[in-house]
PDB file of N, CA, C and O in Angstrom:
ATOM      1  N   MET A   1      80.504  20.141 -93.751  1.00  0.00           N
ATOM      2  CA  MET A   1      80.749  20.717 -95.216  1.00  0.00           C
ATOM      3  C   MET A   1      82.032  20.171 -95.491  1.00  0.00           C
ATOM      4  O   MET A   1      82.901  20.334 -94.634  1.00  0.00           O
ATOM      5  N   VAL A   2      82.331  19.500 -96.616  1.00  0.00           N
ATOM      6  CA  VAL A   2      83.581  19.098 -97.157  1.00  0.00           C
ATOM      7  C   VAL A   2      83.817  19.740 -98.590  1.00  0.00           C
ATOM      8  O   VAL A   2      82.985  19.819 -99.495  1.00  0.00           O
ATOM      9  N   TYR A   3      85.087  20.167 -98.598  1.00  0.00           N
ATOM     10  CA  TYR A   3      85.520  20.685 -99.944  1.00  0.00           C
ATOM     11  C   TYR A   3      86.657  19.841-100.346  1.00  0.00           C
ATOM     12  O   TYR A   3      87.528  19.586 -99.514  1.00  0.00           O
ATOM     13  N   GLU A   4      86.730  19.365-101.597  1.00  0.00           N
ATOM     14  CA  GLU A   4      87.787  18.590-101.983  1.00  0.00           C
ATOM     15  C   GLU A   4      88.438  18.843-103.263  1.00  0.00           C
ATOM     16  O   GLU A   4      87.719  19.109-104.226  1.00  0.00           O
ATOM     17  N   LEU A   5      89.774  18.793-103.408  1.00  0.00           N
ATOM     18  CA  LEU A   5      90.408  19.199-104.753  1.00  0.00           C
ATOM     19  C   LEU A   5      91.550  18.396-104.901  1.00  0.00           C
ATOM     20  O   LEU A   5      92.464  18.349-104.078  1.00  0.00           O
ATOM     21  N   ASN A   6      91.491  17.697-106.064  1.00  0.00           N
ATOM     22  CA  ASN A   6      92.705  16.817-106.298  1.00  0.00           C
ATOM     23  C   ASN A   6      93.521  17.487-107.358  1.00  0.00           C
ATOM     24  O   ASN A   6      93.093  17.677-108.496  1.00  0.00           O
ATOM     25  N   ASN A   7      94.847  17.878-106.898  1.00  0.00           N
ATOM     26  CA  ASN A   7      95.859  18.606-107.714  1.00  0.00           C
ATOM     27  C   ASN A   7      96.639  17.428-108.302  1.00  0.00           C
ATOM     28  O   ASN A   7      97.446  16.852-107.572  1.00  0.00           O
ATOM     29  N   SER A   8      96.463  17.026-109.565  1.00  0.00           N
ATOM     30  CA  SER A   8      97.173  15.923-110.195  1.00  0.00           C
ATOM     31  C   SER A   8      98.671  16.187-110.158  1.00  0.00           C
ATOM     32  O   SER A   8      99.476  15.270-109.995  1.00  0.00           O
ATOM     33  N   GLY A   9      99.051  17.549-110.322  1.00  0.00           N
ATOM     34  CA  GLY A   9     100.522  17.751-110.613  1.00  0.00           C
ATOM     35  C   GLY A   9     101.292  17.642-109.360  1.00  0.00           C
ATOM     36  O   GLY A   9     102.470  17.286-109.389  1.00  0.00           O
ATOM     37  N   SER A  10     100.659  17.944-108.215  1.00  0.00           N
ATOM     38  CA  SER A  10     101.440  17.767-106.914  1.00  0.00           C
ATOM     39  C   SER A  10     101.372  16.409-106.285  1.00  0.00           C
ATOM     40  O   SER A  10     102.252  16.063-105.498  1.00  0.00           O
ATOM     41  N   GLY A  11     100.274  15.546-106.623  1.00  0.00           N
ATOM     42  CA  GLY A  11     100.282  14.172-106.107  1.00  0.00           C
ATOM     43  C   GLY A  11      99.562  14.143-104.712  1.00  0.00           C
ATOM     44  O   GLY A  11      99.438  13.094-104.081  1.00  0.00           O
ATOM     45  N   ARG A  12      99.110  15.314-104.281  1.00  0.00           N
ATOM     46  CA  ARG A  12      98.456  15.474-102.999  1.00  0.00           C
ATOM     47  C   ARG A  12      97.131  15.794-103.145  1.00  0.00           C
ATOM     48  O   ARG A  12      96.864  16.543-104.085  1.00  0.00           O
ATOM     49  N   GLU A  13      96.120  15.360-102.357  1.00  0.00           N
ATOM     50  CA  GLU A  13      94.716  15.821-102.262  1.00  0.00           C
ATOM     51  C   GLU A  13      94.534  16.854-101.369  1.00  0.00           C
ATOM     52  O   GLU A  13      95.119  16.736-100.293  1.00  0.00           O
ATOM     53  N   HIS A  14      93.799  17.933-101.572  1.00  0.00           N
ATOM     54  CA  HIS A  14      93.554  19.077-100.655  1.00  0.00           C
ATOM     55  C   HIS A  14      92.001  18.865-100.421  1.00  0.00           C
ATOM     56  O   HIS A  14      91.139  18.787-101.296  1.00  0.00           O
ATOM     57  N   ARG A  15      91.839  18.792 -99.100  1.00  0.00           N
ATOM     58  CA  ARG A  15      90.487  18.680 -98.527  1.00  0.00           C
ATOM     59  C   ARG A  15      90.306  19.491 -97.374  1.00  0.00           C
ATOM     60  O   ARG A  15      91.186  19.628 -96.523  1.00  0.00           O
ATOM     61  N   LEU A  16      89.084  20.084 -97.316  1.00  0.00           N
ATOM     62  CA  LEU A  16      88.641  20.937 -96.118  1.00  0.00           C
ATOM     63  C   LEU A  16      87.475  20.177 -95.478  1.00  0.00           C
ATOM     64  O   LEU A  16      86.564  19.837 -96.232  1.00  0.00           O
ATOM     65  N   GLU A  17      87.398  19.881 -94.223  1.00  0.00           N
ATOM     66  CA  GLU A  17      86.171  19.429 -93.579  1.00  0.00           C
ATOM     67  C   GLU A  17      85.895  20.266 -92.333  1.00  0.00           C
ATOM     68  O   GLU A  17      86.716  20.282 -91.415  1.00  0.00           O
ATOM     69  N   LEU A  18      84.794  20.941 -92.280  1.00  0.00           N
ATOM     70  CA  LEU A  18      84.416  21.866 -91.275  1.00  0.00           C
ATOM     71  C   LEU A  18      83.330  21.228 -90.577  1.00  0.00           C
ATOM     72  O   LEU A  18      82.345  20.889 -91.232  1.00  0.00           O
ATOM     73  N   THR A  19      83.377  21.009 -89.291  1.00  0.00           N
ATOM     74  CA  THR A  19      82.341  20.387 -88.365  1.00  0.00           C
ATOM     75  C   THR A  19      81.851  21.662 -87.463  1.00  0.00           C
ATOM     76  O   THR A  19      82.571  22.218 -86.633  1.00  0.00           O
ATOM     77  N   GLY A  20      80.554  22.017 -87.758  1.00  0.00           N
ATOM     78  CA  GLY A  20      79.998  23.155 -87.128  1.00  0.00           C
ATOM     79  C   GLY A  20      80.879  24.343 -87.493  1.00  0.00           C
ATOM     80  O   GLY A  20      81.256  24.526 -88.651  1.00  0.00           O
ATOM     81  N   ARG A  21      81.203  25.154 -86.469  1.00  0.00           N
ATOM     82  CA  ARG A  21      81.966  26.280 -86.632  1.00  0.00           C
ATOM     83  C   ARG A  21      83.173  26.124 -85.617  1.00  0.00           C
ATOM     84  O   ARG A  21      83.887  27.092 -85.356  1.00  0.00           O
ATOM     85  N   HIS A  22      83.369  24.941 -85.082  1.00  0.00           N
ATOM     86  CA  HIS A  22      84.332  24.759 -84.162  1.00  0.00           C
ATOM     87  C   HIS A  22      85.542  23.789 -84.365  1.00  0.00           C
ATOM     88  O   HIS A  22      86.523  23.712 -83.625  1.00  0.00           O
ATOM     89  N   ARG A  23      85.286  23.015 -85.573  1.00  0.00           N
ATOM     90  CA  ARG A  23      86.461  22.063 -85.779  1.00  0.00           C
ATOM     91  C   ARG A  23      86.672  22.038 -87.354  1.00  0.00           C
ATOM     92  O   ARG A  23      85.743  21.895 -88.149  1.00  0.00           O
ATOM     93  N   LEU A  24      88.003  22.195 -87.708  1.00  0.00           N
ATOM     94  CA  LEU A  24      88.289  22.248 -89.105  1.00  0.00           C
ATOM     95  C   LEU A  24      89.635  21.286 -89.367  1.00  0.00           C
ATOM     96  O   LEU A  24      90.688  21.460 -88.753  1.00  0.00           O
ATOM     97  N   THR A  25      89.439  20.257 -90.360  1.00  0.00           N
ATOM     98  CA  THR A  25      90.372  19.469 -90.768  1.00  0.00           C
ATOM     99  C   THR A  25      90.920  19.790 -92.089  1.00  0.00           C
ATOM    100  O   THR A  25      90.110  19.807 -93.016  1.00  0.00           O
ATOM    101  N   VAL A  26      92.158  20.049 -92.345  1.00  0.00           N
ATOM    102  CA  VAL A  26      92.807  20.463 -93.620  1.00  0.00           C
ATOM    103  C   VAL A  26      93.743  19.386 -93.996  1.00  0.00           C
ATOM    104  O   VAL A  26      94.600  19.025 -93.190  1.00  0.00           O
ATOM    105  N   SER A  27      93.632  18.800 -95.263  1.00  0.00           N
ATOM    106  CA  SER A  27      94.655  17.972 -95.833  1.00  0.00           C
ATOM    107  C   SER A  27      95.224  18.733 -96.983  1.00  0.00           C
ATOM    108  O   SER A  27      94.621  19.663 -97.520  1.00  0.00           O
ATOM    109  N   GLY A  28      96.588  18.244 -97.400  1.00  0.00           N
ATOM    110  CA  GLY A  28      97.216  18.874 -98.487  1.00  0.00           C
ATOM    111  C   GLY A  28      98.034  20.182 -97.997  1.00  0.00           C
ATOM    112  O   GLY A  28      98.370  21.036 -98.817  1.00  0.00           O
ATOM    113  N   VAL A  29      98.346  20.300 -96.580  1.00  0.00           N
ATOM    114  CA  VAL A  29      99.135  21.279 -96.034  1.00  0.00           C
ATOM    115  C   VAL A  29     100.524  21.122 -96.308  1.00  0.00           C
ATOM    116  O   VAL A  29     101.018  20.018 -96.076  1.00  0.00           O
ATOM    117  N   GLU A  30     101.250  22.046 -96.767  1.00  0.00           N
ATOM    118  CA  GLU A  30     102.577  21.921 -97.060  1.00  0.00           C
ATOM    119  C   GLU A  30     103.443  22.790 -95.982  1.00  0.00           C
ATOM    120  O   GLU A  30     104.612  22.488 -95.743  1.00  0.00           O
ATOM    121  N   ASP A  31     102.809  23.859 -95.367  1.00  0.00           N
ATOM    122  CA  ASP A  31     103.500  24.695 -94.393  1.00  0.00           C
ATOM    123  C   ASP A  31     102.581  25.629 -93.743  1.00  0.00           C
ATOM    124  O   ASP A  31     101.731  26.255 -94.376  1.00  0.00           O
ATOM    125  N   VAL A  32     102.760  25.729 -92.406  1.00  0.00           N
ATOM    126  CA  VAL A  32     102.034  26.843 -91.638  1.00  0.00           C
ATOM    127  C   VAL A  32     102.902  28.060 -91.614  1.00  0.00           C
ATOM    128  O   VAL A  32     103.894  28.076 -90.886  1.00  0.00           O
ATOM    129  N   GLU A  33     102.567  29.146 -92.417  1.00  0.00           N
ATOM    130  CA  GLU A  33     103.277  30.371 -92.397  1.00  0.00           C
ATOM    131  C   GLU A  33     103.353  31.278 -91.204  1.00  0.00           C
ATOM    132  O   GLU A  33     104.367  31.878 -90.847  1.00  0.00           O
ATOM    133  N   ARG A  34     102.135  31.318 -90.603  1.00  0.00           N
ATOM    134  CA  ARG A  34     101.934  32.098 -89.335  1.00  0.00           C
ATOM    135  C   ARG A  34     100.621  31.719 -88.614  1.00  0.00           C
ATOM    136  O   ARG A  34      99.716  31.191 -89.261  1.00  0.00           O
ATOM    137  N   PHE A  35     100.503  31.946 -87.425  1.00  0.00           N
ATOM    138  CA  PHE A  35      99.360  31.601 -86.727  1.00  0.00           C
ATOM    139  C   PHE A  35      99.250  32.441 -85.421  1.00  0.00           C
ATOM    140  O   PHE A  35     100.265  32.787 -84.816  1.00  0.00           O
ATOM    141  N   ASP A  36      98.055  32.748 -85.019  1.00  0.00           N
ATOM    142  CA  ASP A  36      97.761  33.236 -83.625  1.00  0.00           C
ATOM    143  C   ASP A  36      96.354  32.876 -83.336  1.00  0.00           C
ATOM    144  O   ASP A  36      95.782  32.049 -84.046  1.00  0.00           O
ATOM    145  N   GLU A  37      95.716  33.490 -82.258  1.00  0.00           N
ATOM    146  CA  GLU A  37      94.342  32.973 -81.894  1.00  0.00           C
ATOM    147  C   GLU A  37      93.390  33.508 -82.807  1.00  0.00           C
ATOM    148  O   GLU A  37      92.231  33.093 -82.774  1.00  0.00           O
ATOM    149  N   ASN A  38      93.756  34.408 -83.645  1.00  0.00           N
ATOM    150  CA  ASN A  38      92.630  34.885 -84.626  1.00  0.00           C
ATOM    151  C   ASN A  38      92.798  34.635 -86.071  1.00  0.00           C
ATOM    152  O   ASN A  38      91.900  34.883 -86.876  1.00  0.00           O
ATOM    153  N   CYS A  39      94.098  34.080 -86.448  1.00  0.00           N
ATOM    154  CA  CYS A  39      94.317  33.862 -87.944  1.00  0.00           C
ATOM    155  C   CYS A  39      95.413  32.847 -88.043  1.00  0.00           C
ATOM    156  O   CYS A  39      96.441  32.901 -87.369  1.00  0.00           O
ATOM    157  N   ILE A  40      95.116  31.851 -88.985  1.00  0.00           N
ATOM    158  CA  ILE A  40      96.026  30.891 -89.397  1.00  0.00           C
ATOM    159  C   ILE A  40      96.322  30.999 -90.748  1.00  0.00           C
ATOM    160  O   ILE A  40      95.365  31.001 -91.524  1.00  0.00           O
ATOM    161  N   VAL A  41      97.598  31.099 -91.252  1.00  0.00           N
ATOM    162  CA  VAL A  41      97.866  31.187 -92.679  1.00  0.00           C
ATOM    163  C   VAL A  41      98.676  30.019 -93.092  1.00  0.00           C
ATOM    164  O   VAL A  41      99.716  29.875 -92.448  1.00  0.00           O
ATOM    165  N   MET A  42      98.460  29.247 -93.921  1.00  0.00           N
ATOM    166  CA  MET A  42      98.981  27.958 -94.433  1.00  0.00           C
ATOM    167  C   MET A  42      99.122  27.852 -95.853  1.00  0.00           C
ATOM    168  O   MET A  42      98.270  28.230 -96.658  1.00  0.00           O
ATOM    169  N   ALA A  43     100.336  27.274 -96.167  1.00  0.00           N
ATOM    170  CA  ALA A  43     100.378  27.030 -97.648  1.00  0.00           C
ATOM    171  C   ALA A  43      99.928  25.542 -97.925  1.00  0.00           C
ATOM    172  O   ALA A  43     100.432  24.566 -97.369  1.00  0.00           O
ATOM    173  N   THR A  44      99.032  25.503 -98.750  1.00  0.00           N
ATOM    174  CA  THR A  44      98.573  23.988 -99.309  1.00  0.00           C
ATOM    175  C   THR A  44      98.958  23.842-100.673  1.00  0.00           C
ATOM    176  O   THR A  44      99.576  24.675-101.336  1.00  0.00           O
ATOM    177  N   CYS A  45      98.520  22.643-101.072  1.00  0.00           N
ATOM    178  CA  CYS A  45      98.879  22.310-102.458  1.00  0.00           C
ATOM    179  C   CYS A  45      97.972  22.989-103.463  1.00  0.00           C
ATOM    180  O   CYS A  45      98.178  22.961-104.676  1.00  0.00           O
ATOM    181  N   ALA A  46      96.907  23.629-102.850  1.00  0.00           N
ATOM    182  CA  ALA A  46      95.902  24.440-103.751  1.00  0.00           C
ATOM    183  C   ALA A  46      96.132  25.971-103.548  1.00  0.00           C
ATOM    184  O   ALA A  46      95.351  26.766-104.070  1.00  0.00           O
ATOM    185  N   GLY A  47      97.116  26.370-102.850  1.00  0.00           N
ATOM    186  CA  GLY A  47      97.379  27.677-102.650  1.00  0.00           C
ATOM    187  C   GLY A  47      97.382  28.105-101.313  1.00  0.00           C
ATOM    188  O   GLY A  47      97.092  27.289-100.438  1.00  0.00           O
ATOM    189  N   THR A  48      97.711  29.442-100.981  1.00  0.00           N
ATOM    190  CA  THR A  48      97.566  29.884 -99.546  1.00  0.00           C
ATOM    191  C   THR A  48      96.182  29.952 -98.986  1.00  0.00           C
ATOM    192  O   THR A  48      95.284  30.490 -99.633  1.00  0.00           O
ATOM    193  N   LEU A  49      95.997  29.481 -97.927  1.00  0.00           N
ATOM    194  CA  LEU A  49      94.662  29.329 -97.284  1.00  0.00           C
ATOM    195  C   LEU A  49      94.647  30.096 -95.869  1.00  0.00           C
ATOM    196  O   LEU A  49      95.432  29.771 -94.978  1.00  0.00           O
ATOM    197  N   ILE A  50      93.804  31.027 -95.729  1.00  0.00           N
ATOM    198  CA  ILE A  50      93.631  31.802 -94.646  1.00  0.00           C
ATOM    199  C   ILE A  50      92.483  31.496 -93.809  1.00  0.00           C
ATOM    200  O   ILE A  50      91.363  31.615 -94.306  1.00  0.00           O
ATOM    201  N   VAL A  51      92.636  31.049 -92.391  1.00  0.00           N
ATOM    202  CA  VAL A  51      91.507  30.789 -91.619  1.00  0.00           C
ATOM    203  C   VAL A  51      91.478  31.829 -90.592  1.00  0.00           C
ATOM    204  O   VAL A  51      92.490  32.078 -89.938  1.00  0.00           O
ATOM    205  N   THR A  52      90.273  32.509 -90.397  1.00  0.00           N
ATOM    206  CA  THR A  52      90.178  33.473 -89.335  1.00  0.00           C
ATOM    207  C   THR A  52      89.000  33.042 -88.403  1.00  0.00           C
ATOM    208  O   THR A  52      88.085  32.302 -88.763  1.00  0.00           O
ATOM    209  N   GLY A  53      89.136  33.605 -87.134  1.00  0.00           N
ATOM    210  CA  GLY A  53      88.166  33.252 -86.190  1.00  0.00           C
ATOM    211  C   GLY A  53      88.584  33.870 -84.827  1.00  0.00           C
ATOM    212  O   GLY A  53      89.258  34.898 -84.769  1.00  0.00           O
ATOM    213  N   GLU A  54      88.116  33.140 -83.650  1.00  0.00           N
ATOM    214  CA  GLU A  54      88.520  33.376 -82.467  1.00  0.00           C
ATOM    215  C   GLU A  54      88.936  32.305 -81.582  1.00  0.00           C
ATOM    216  O   GLU A  54      88.341  31.230 -81.648  1.00  0.00           O
ATOM    217  N   GLU A  55      89.819  32.460 -80.821  1.00  0.00           N
ATOM    218  CA  GLU A  55      90.506  31.311 -79.930  1.00  0.00           C
ATOM    219  C   GLU A  55      90.884  30.110 -80.746  1.00  0.00           C
ATOM    220  O   GLU A  55      90.587  28.984 -80.347  1.00  0.00           O
ATOM    221  N   LEU A  56      91.581  30.318 -81.964  1.00  0.00           N
ATOM    222  CA  LEU A  56      91.965  29.307 -82.777  1.00  0.00           C
ATOM    223  C   LEU A  56      93.272  28.734 -82.223  1.00  0.00           C
ATOM    224  O   LEU A  56      94.226  29.417 -81.851  1.00  0.00           O
ATOM    225  N   HIS A  57      93.193  27.218 -82.213  1.00  0.00           N
ATOM    226  CA  HIS A  57      94.194  26.400 -81.757  1.00  0.00           C
ATOM    227  C   HIS A  57      94.618  25.450 -82.829  1.00  0.00           C
ATOM    228  O   HIS A  57      93.731  24.986 -83.546  1.00  0.00           O
ATOM    229  N   ILE A  58      95.809  25.117 -83.024  1.00  0.00           N
ATOM    230  CA  ILE A  58      96.225  24.057 -83.865  1.00  0.00           C
ATOM    231  C   ILE A  58      96.229  22.812 -82.966  1.00  0.00           C
ATOM    232  O   ILE A  58      97.097  22.730 -82.098  1.00  0.00           O
ATOM    233  N   GLY A  59      95.340  21.861 -83.111  1.00  0.00           N
ATOM    234  CA  GLY A  59      95.365  20.813 -82.235  1.00  0.00           C
ATOM    235  C   GLY A  59      96.297  19.562 -82.698  1.00  0.00           C
ATOM    236  O   GLY A  59      96.756  18.775 -81.870  1.00  0.00           O
ATOM    237  N   LYS A  60      96.532  19.451 -84.073  1.00  0.00           N
ATOM    238  CA  LYS A  60      97.394  18.429 -84.655  1.00  0.00           C
ATOM    239  C   LYS A  60      97.918  18.942 -85.858  1.00  0.00           C
ATOM    240  O   LYS A  60      97.195  19.616 -86.592  1.00  0.00           O
ATOM    241  N   LEU A  61      99.167  18.687 -86.164  1.00  0.00           N
ATOM    242  CA  LEU A  61      99.714  19.114 -87.403  1.00  0.00           C
ATOM    243  C   LEU A  61     100.819  18.054 -87.754  1.00  0.00           C
ATOM    244  O   LEU A  61     101.737  17.795 -86.976  1.00  0.00           O
ATOM    245  N   THR A  62     100.666  17.467 -88.966  1.00  0.00           N
ATOM    246  CA  THR A  62     101.593  16.475 -89.458  1.00  0.00           C
ATOM    247  C   THR A  62     101.886  16.972 -90.931  1.00  0.00           C
ATOM    248  O   THR A  62     101.068  16.832 -91.840  1.00  0.00           O
ATOM    249  N   LEU A  63     103.048  17.526 -91.076  1.00  0.00           N
ATOM    250  CA  LEU A  63     103.320  17.964 -92.312  1.00  0.00           C
ATOM    251  C   LEU A  63     103.919  16.763 -93.250  1.00  0.00           C
ATOM    252  O   LEU A  63     103.891  16.870 -94.476  1.00  0.00           O
ATOM    253  N   ASP A  64     104.387  15.773 -92.685  1.00  0.00           N
ATOM    254  CA  ASP A  64     104.542  14.458 -93.504  1.00  0.00           C
ATOM    255  C   ASP A  64     103.393  14.008 -94.199  1.00  0.00           C
ATOM    256  O   ASP A  64     103.430  13.701 -95.390  1.00  0.00           O
ATOM    257  N   GLY A  65     102.279  13.952 -93.433  1.00  0.00           N
ATOM    258  CA  GLY A  65     100.940  13.572 -94.167  1.00  0.00           C
ATOM    259  C   GLY A  65     100.115  14.670 -94.626  1.00  0.00           C
ATOM    260  O   GLY A  65      99.035  14.497 -95.193  1.00  0.00           O
ATOM    261  N   GLY A  66     100.696  15.950 -94.346  1.00  0.00           N
ATOM    262  CA  GLY A  66      99.970  17.074 -94.923  1.00  0.00           C
ATOM    263  C   GLY A  66      98.529  17.403 -94.178  1.00  0.00           C
ATOM    264  O   GLY A  66      97.636  17.923 -94.848  1.00  0.00           O
ATOM    265  N   GLU A  67      98.343  17.131 -92.955  1.00  0.00           N
ATOM    266  CA  GLU A  67      97.109  17.415 -92.249  1.00  0.00           C
ATOM    267  C   GLU A  67      97.255  18.194 -91.095  1.00  0.00           C
ATOM    268  O   GLU A  67      98.197  18.093 -90.309  1.00  0.00           O
ATOM    269  N   LEU A  68      96.200  19.066 -90.986  1.00  0.00           N
ATOM    270  CA  LEU A  68      96.156  20.118 -89.918  1.00  0.00           C
ATOM    271  C   LEU A  68      94.691  19.998 -89.280  1.00  0.00           C
ATOM    272  O   LEU A  68      93.673  19.919 -89.967  1.00  0.00           O
ATOM    273  N   HIS A  69      94.710  19.993 -87.851  1.00  0.00           N
ATOM    274  CA  HIS A  69      93.420  20.238 -87.153  1.00  0.00           C
ATOM    275  C   HIS A  69      93.309  21.515 -86.517  1.00  0.00           C
ATOM    276  O   HIS A  69      94.230  21.951 -85.827  1.00  0.00           O
ATOM    277  N   VAL A  70      92.122  22.216 -86.725  1.00  0.00           N
ATOM    278  CA  VAL A  70      92.089  23.435 -85.912  1.00  0.00           C
ATOM    279  C   VAL A  70      90.770  23.442 -85.109  1.00  0.00           C
ATOM    280  O   VAL A  70      89.695  23.051 -85.562  1.00  0.00           O
ATOM    281  N   ASP A  71      90.972  23.935 -83.856  1.00  0.00           N
ATOM    282  CA  ASP A  71      89.766  24.118 -82.993  1.00  0.00           C
ATOM    283  C   ASP A  71      89.628  25.445 -82.623  1.00  0.00           C
ATOM    284  O   ASP A  71      90.624  26.165 -82.551  1.00  0.00           O
ATOM    285  N   GLY A  72      88.383  25.909 -82.349  1.00  0.00           N
ATOM    286  CA  GLY A  72      88.093  27.307 -82.020  1.00  0.00           C
ATOM    287  C   GLY A  72      86.816  27.757 -82.788  1.00  0.00           C
ATOM    288  O   GLY A  72      86.174  26.929 -83.434  1.00  0.00           O
ATOM    289  N   ARG A  73      86.448  29.042 -82.723  1.00  0.00           N
ATOM    290  CA  ARG A  73      85.391  29.585 -83.476  1.00  0.00           C
ATOM    291  C   ARG A  73      85.888  29.869 -84.859  1.00  0.00           C
ATOM    292  O   ARG A  73      86.771  30.722 -84.946  1.00  0.00           O
ATOM    293  N   ILE A  74      85.452  29.274 -85.987  1.00  0.00           N
ATOM    294  CA  ILE A  74      86.031  29.569 -87.175  1.00  0.00           C
ATOM    295  C   ILE A  74      84.976  30.477 -87.909  1.00  0.00           C
ATOM    296  O   ILE A  74      83.813  30.087 -88.016  1.00  0.00           O
ATOM    297  N   ASP A  75      85.364  31.627 -88.387  1.00  0.00           N
ATOM    298  CA  ASP A  75      84.577  32.635 -89.062  1.00  0.00           C
ATOM    299  C   ASP A  75      84.655  32.748 -90.529  1.00  0.00           C
ATOM    300  O   ASP A  75      83.697  33.128 -91.203  1.00  0.00           O
ATOM    301  N   ALA A  76      85.868  32.397 -91.053  1.00  0.00           N
ATOM    302  CA  ALA A  76      85.961  32.377 -92.559  1.00  0.00           C
ATOM    303  C   ALA A  76      87.251  31.652 -92.884  1.00  0.00           C
ATOM    304  O   ALA A  76      88.219  31.496 -92.139  1.00  0.00           O
ATOM    305  N   MET A  77      87.083  31.223 -94.175  1.00  0.00           N
ATOM    306  CA  MET A  77      88.338  30.479 -94.787  1.00  0.00           C
ATOM    307  C   MET A  77      88.353  31.148 -96.084  1.00  0.00           C
ATOM    308  O   MET A  77      87.291  31.314 -96.683  1.00  0.00           O
ATOM    309  N   SER A  78      89.492  31.556 -96.582  1.00  0.00           N
ATOM    310  CA  SER A  78      89.769  32.140 -97.837  1.00  0.00           C
ATOM    311  C   SER A  78      91.066  31.804 -98.499  1.00  0.00           C
ATOM    312  O   SER A  78      92.054  31.493 -97.833  1.00  0.00           O
ATOM    313  N   TYR A  79      91.071  31.863 -99.822  1.00  0.00           N
ATOM    314  CA  TYR A  79      92.375  31.537-100.531  1.00  0.00           C
ATOM    315  C   TYR A  79      93.030  32.813-100.909  1.00  0.00           C
ATOM    316  O   TYR A  79      92.313  33.677-101.414  1.00  0.00           O
ATOM    317  N   GLU A  80      94.307  33.053-100.731  1.00  0.00           N
ATOM    318  CA  GLU A  80      95.046  34.293-101.168  1.00  0.00           C
ATOM    319  C   GLU A  80      95.382  34.060-102.516  1.00  0.00           C
ATOM    320  O   GLU A  80      95.754  32.939-102.863  1.00  0.00           O
ATOM    321  N   GLU A  81      95.277  35.151-103.451  1.00  0.00           N
ATOM    322  CA  GLU A  81      95.561  34.943-104.814  1.00  0.00           C
ATOM    323  C   GLU A  81      97.221  35.116-104.876  1.00  0.00           C
ATOM    324  O   GLU A  81      97.788  35.918-104.134  1.00  0.00           O
ATOM    325  N   ALA A  82      97.876  34.366-105.743  1.00  0.00           N
ATOM    326  CA  ALA A  82      99.331  34.478-105.778  1.00  0.00           C
ATOM    327  C   ALA A  82      99.588  35.713-106.536  1.00  0.00           C
ATOM    328  O   ALA A  82      98.846  36.078-107.448  1.00  0.00           O
ATOM    329  N   PRO A  83     100.777  36.442-106.112  1.00  0.00           N
ATOM    330  CA  PRO A  83     100.992  37.683-106.972  1.00  0.00           C
ATOM    331  C   PRO A  83     101.433  37.359-108.252  1.00  0.00           C
ATOM    332  O   PRO A  83     102.072  36.343-108.522  1.00  0.00           O
ATOM    333  N   ALA A  84     101.041  38.351-109.159  1.00  0.00           N
ATOM    334  CA  ALA A  84     101.461  38.016-110.646  1.00  0.00           C
ATOM    335  C   ALA A  84     102.980  38.249-110.768  1.00  0.00           C
ATOM    336  O   ALA A  84     103.525  39.113-110.081  1.00  0.00           O
ATOM    337  N   PRO A  85     103.638  37.516-111.603  1.00  0.00           N
ATOM    338  CA  PRO A  85     105.094  37.681-111.859  1.00  0.00           C
ATOM    339  C   PRO A  85     105.289  38.897-112.341  1.00  0.00           C
ATOM    340  O   PRO A  85     104.483  39.398-113.126  1.00  0.00           O
ATOM    341  N   ARG A  86     106.448  39.561-111.907  1.00  0.00           N
ATOM    342  CA  ARG A  86     106.702  41.114-112.215  1.00  0.00           C
ATOM    343  C   ARG A  86     107.518  41.078-113.472  1.00  0.00           C
ATOM    344  O   ARG A  86     107.326  42.015-114.247  1.00  0.00           O
ATOM    345  N   GLY A  87     108.383  40.177-113.812  1.00  0.00           N
ATOM    346  CA  GLY A  87     109.298  40.209-114.854  1.00  0.00           C
ATOM    347  C   GLY A  87     110.437  41.162-114.648  1.00  0.00           C
ATOM    348  O   GLY A  87     110.507  41.803-113.599  1.00  0.00           O
ATOM    349  N   SER A  88     111.324  41.286-115.588  1.00  0.00           N
ATOM    350  CA  SER A  88     112.505  42.148-115.454  1.00  0.00           C
ATOM    351  C   SER A  88     112.180  43.523-115.507  1.00  0.00           C
ATOM    352  O   SER A  88     111.014  43.807-115.781  1.00  0.00           O
ATOM    353  N   LEU A  89     113.110  44.557-115.266  1.00  0.00           N
ATOM    354  CA  LEU A  89     112.908  45.946-115.272  1.00  0.00           C
ATOM    355  C   LEU A  89     112.629  46.373-116.741  1.00  0.00           C
ATOM    356  O   LEU A  89     111.772  47.213-117.016  1.00  0.00           O
ATOM    357  N   LEU A  90     113.393  45.752-117.660  1.00  0.00           N
ATOM    358  CA  LEU A  90     113.259  46.149-119.013  1.00  0.00           C
ATOM    359  C   LEU A  90     111.823  45.705-119.608  1.00  0.00           C
ATOM    360  O   LEU A  90     111.216  46.376-120.444  1.00  0.00           O
ATOM    361  N   GLN A  91     111.388  44.554-119.097  1.00  0.00           N
ATOM    362  CA  GLN A  91     109.978  43.977-119.526  1.00  0.00           C
ATOM    363  C   GLN A  91     108.965  44.964-119.010  1.00  0.00           C
ATOM    364  O   GLN A  91     108.019  45.257-119.741  1.00  0.00           O
ATOM    365  N   ARG A  92     109.085  45.527-117.761  1.00  0.00           N
ATOM    366  CA  ARG A  92     108.219  46.324-117.193  1.00  0.00           C
ATOM    367  C   ARG A  92     108.208  47.666-117.952  1.00  0.00           C
ATOM    368  O   ARG A  92     107.143  48.178-118.300  1.00  0.00           O
ATOM    369  N   LEU A  93     109.427  48.239-118.210  1.00  0.00           N
ATOM    370  CA  LEU A  93     109.515  49.482-118.868  1.00  0.00           C
ATOM    371  C   LEU A  93     108.961  49.531-120.342  1.00  0.00           C
ATOM    372  O   LEU A  93     108.353  50.505-120.786  1.00  0.00           O
ATOM    373  N   PHE A  94     109.228  48.397-121.048  1.00  0.00           N
ATOM    374  CA  PHE A  94     108.942  48.527-122.507  1.00  0.00           C
ATOM    375  C   PHE A  94     107.878  47.439-122.788  1.00  0.00           C
ATOM    376  O   PHE A  94     107.648  47.134-123.958  1.00  0.00           O
ATOM    377  N   GLY A  95     107.213  46.832-121.761  1.00  0.00           N
ATOM    378  CA  GLY A  95     106.138  45.910-121.874  1.00  0.00           C
ATOM    379  C   GLY A  95     105.847  45.200-123.091  1.00  0.00           C
ATOM    380  O   GLY A  95     104.903  44.411-123.135  1.00  0.00           O
TER     381      GLY A  95
END
């Protein structure tokens, strides 16, 4: 399964390639925010991507090229919605 998104504003292409349920390649990665054997949270040019599963391992990470390889049993991949801007206190009070 391959999912591809070209964000023309960032100049990077975001691509997910899942092989079976055991190998995932992600391009367009900007930062890995946190990871353990059950969850990997990464910032991509398309938003925050959360990968969940079991025995997850980062096999290769090249932030210069924006590519990440994950091995393990992958159960789900989802994008986190960005929080809405809150505005100033006066804007929130008087809307």
